[in-house]
ChimeraX commands (.cxc) that place a marker at each C-alpha (Angstrom):
marker #1 position -6.82,2.35,17.54 radius 0.5
marker #1 position -4.02,-0.31,16.35 radius 0.5
marker #1 position -3.15,-3.67,16.76 radius 0.5
marker #1 position 0.40,-4.95,17.17 radius 0.5
marker #1 position 1.90,-8.23,17.52 radius 0.5
marker #1 position 4.83,-9.89,19.77 radius 0.5
marker #1 position 6.29,-12.96,18.16 radius 0.5
marker #1 position 9.36,-15.17,18.51 radius 0.5
marker #1 position 9.01,-16.18,15.06 radius 0.5
marker #1 position 10.09,-14.17,11.86 radius 0.5
marker #1 position 7.63,-15.96,9.39 radius 0.5
marker #1 position 4.56,-14.70,11.57 radius 0.5
marker #1 position 6.16,-11.19,11.86 radius 0.5
marker #1 position 6.82,-10.66,8.10 radius 0.5
marker #1 position 3.13,-12.01,7.30 radius 0.5
marker #1 position 1.62,-9.53,9.88 radius 0.5
marker #1 position 3.60,-6.65,8.81 radius 0.5
marker #1 position 2.30,-7.36,5.10 radius 0.5
marker #1 position -1.12,-7.09,6.64 radius 0.5
marker #1 position -0.23,-3.79,8.22 radius 0.5
marker #1 position 0.11,-4.86,11.81 radius 0.5
marker #1 position 3.21,-3.62,13.69 radius 0.5
marker #1 position 5.20,-6.62,14.94 radius 0.5
marker #1 position 7.94,-7.07,17.36 radius 0.5
marker #1 position 10.25,-10.02,16.89 radius 0.5
marker #1 position 11.76,-10.75,20.69 radius 0.5
marker #1 position 13.38,-13.83,21.80 radius 0.5
marker #1 position 13.90,-13.11,25.58 radius 0.5
marker #1 position 11.46,-13.21,28.30 radius 0.5
marker #1 position 12.86,-10.12,29.87 radius 0.5
marker #1 position 12.40,-8.03,26.73 radius 0.5
marker #1 position 9.04,-9.35,26.00 radius 0.5
marker #1 position 7.94,-8.10,29.47 radius 0.5
marker #1 position 9.27,-4.81,28.86 radius 0.5
marker #1 position 7.81,-4.49,25.54 radius 0.5
marker #1 position 4.26,-5.49,26.79 radius 0.5
marker #1 position 4.54,-2.85,29.54 radius 0.5
marker #1 position 5.47,-0.24,27.15 radius 0.5
marker #1 position 2.58,-1.22,24.73 radius 0.5
marker #1 position -0.10,-1.27,27.61 radius 0.5
marker #1 position 0.81,2.39,28.41 radius 0.5
marker #1 position 0.55,3.28,24.86 radius 0.5
marker #1 position -3.23,4.52,24.65 radius 0.5
marker #1 position -3.26,4.07,20.67 radius 0.5
marker #1 position -2.78,0.32,21.12 radius 0.5
marker #1 position -6.21,-1.49,21.37 radius 0.5
marker #1 position -4.95,-5.19,20.72 radius 0.5
marker #1 position -1.81,-7.07,21.49 radius 0.5
marker #1 position -1.46,-10.36,19.75 radius 0.5
marker #1 position 1.04,-12.61,21.33 radius 0.5
marker #1 position 2.21,-16.20,19.85 radius 0.5
marker #1 position 1.79,-19.17,21.78 radius 0.5
marker #1 position 5.39,-19.55,22.17 radius 0.5
marker #1 position 5.39,-15.95,23.74 radius 0.5
marker #1 position 2.55,-16.67,25.94 radius 0.5
marker #1 position 4.23,-20.04,26.89 radius 0.5
marker #1 position 7.45,-18.02,27.99 radius 0.5
marker #1 position 5.55,-15.35,29.85 radius 0.5
marker #1 position 2.25,-16.49,30.66 radius 0.5
marker #1 position 2.45,-15.51,34.33 radius 0.5
marker #1 position 3.34,-11.63,33.47 radius 0.5
marker #1 position 0.74,-11.76,30.79 radius 0.5
marker #1 position -2.02,-13.23,32.98 radius 0.5
marker #1 position -1.17,-10.56,35.66 radius 0.5
marker #1 position -1.52,-7.91,32.98 radius 0.5
marker #1 position -4.92,-8.99,31.80 radius 0.5
marker #1 position -6.18,-9.33,35.40 radius 0.5
marker #1 position -5.23,-5.92,36.12 radius 0.5
marker #1 position -6.15,-3.91,32.78 radius 0.5
marker #1 position -9.29,-4.32,30.85 radius 0.5
marker #1 position -7.44,-2.28,27.86 radius 0.5
marker #1 position -5.77,-3.35,25.58 radius 0.5
marker #1 position -6.89,-6.70,24.76 radius 0.5
marker #1 position -4.06,-9.26,24.65 radius 0.5
marker #1 position -5.03,-12.26,22.41 radius 0.5
marker #1 position -2.90,-15.20,22.06 radius 0.5
marker #1 position -2.49,-16.35,18.34 radius 0.5
marker #1 position -1.24,-19.76,17.22 radius 0.5
marker #1 position 2.25,-20.39,15.79 radius 0.5
marker #1 position 3.19,-21.77,12.45 radius 0.5
marker #1 position 4.36,-25.34,12.24 radius 0.5
marker link #1:1,2 radius 0.2
marker link #1:2,3 radius 0.2
marker link #1:3,4 radius 0.2
marker link #1:4,5 radius 0.2
marker link #1:5,6 radius 0.2
marker link #1:6,7 radius 0.2
marker link #1:7,8 radius 0.2
marker link #1:8,9 radius 0.2
marker link #1:9,10 radius 0.2
marker link #1:10,11 radius 0.2
marker link #1:11,12 radius 0.2
marker link #1:12,13 radius 0.2
marker link #1:13,14 radius 0.2
marker link #1:14,15 radius 0.2
marker link #1:15,16 radius 0.2
marker link #1:16,17 radius 0.2
marker link #1:17,18 radius 0.2
marker link #1:18,19 radius 0.2
marker link #1:19,20 radius 0.2
marker link #1:20,21 radius 0.2
marker link #1:21,22 radius 0.2
marker link #1:22,23 radius 0.2
marker link #1:23,24 radius 0.2
marker link #1:24,25 radius 0.2
marker link #1:25,26 radius 0.2
marker link #1:26,27 radius 0.2
marker link #1:27,28 radius 0.2
marker link #1:28,29 radius 0.2
marker link #1:29,30 radius 0.2
marker link #1:30,31 radius 0.2
marker link #1:31,32 radius 0.2
marker link #1:32,33 radius 0.2
marker link #1:33,34 radius 0.2
marker link #1:34,35 radius 0.2
marker link #1:35,36 radius 0.2
marker link #1:36,37 radius 0.2
marker link #1:37,38 radius 0.2
marker link #1:38,39 radius 0.2
marker link #1:39,40 radius 0.2
marker link #1:40,41 radius 0.2
marker link #1:41,42 radius 0.2
marker link #1:42,43 radius 0.2
marker link #1:43,44 radius 0.2
marker link #1:44,45 radius 0.2
marker link #1:45,46 radius 0.2
marker link #1:46,47 radius 0.2
marker link #1:47,48 radius 0.2
marker link #1:48,49 radius 0.2
marker link #1:49,50 radius 0.2
marker link #1:50,51 radius 0.2
marker link #1:51,52 radius 0.2
marker link #1:52,53 radius 0.2
marker link #1:53,54 radius 0.2
marker link #1:54,55 radius 0.2
marker link #1:55,56 radius 0.2
marker link #1:56,57 radius 0.2
marker link #1:57,58 radius 0.2
marker link #1:58,59 radius 0.2
marker link #1:59,60 radius 0.2
marker link #1:60,61 radius 0.2
marker link #1:61,62 radius 0.2
marker link #1:62,63 radius 0.2
marker link #1:63,64 radius 0.2
marker link #1:64,65 radius 0.2
marker link #1:65,66 radius 0.2
marker link #1:66,67 radius 0.2
marker link #1:67,68 radius 0.2
marker link #1:68,69 radius 0.2
marker link #1:69,70 radius 0.2
marker link #1:70,71 radius 0.2
marker link #1:71,72 radius 0.2
marker link #1:72,73 radius 0.2
marker link #1:73,74 radius 0.2
marker link #1:74,75 radius 0.2
marker link #1:75,76 radius 0.2
marker link #1:76,77 radius 0.2
marker link #1:77,78 radius 0.2
marker link #1:78,79 radius 0.2
marker link #1:79,80 radius 0.2
marker link #1:80,81 radius 0.2
view
């Protein structure tokens, strides 16, 4: 199982990449939802981290996904200030 992250912030992306976590920097809500749907289909992904700003932008779709699927886990992480 692997952990991935979707963020809109380059600083978070670079930091998590140094930790070995695959990170996707995506700005537009449409593209975030597409990436989420692709990631939940990938059986190798166990945890999807999303930053607060990504969650705020796409919270309705993320909530639908988490209600419908038990796995992978979708976890909201804080933004950098």
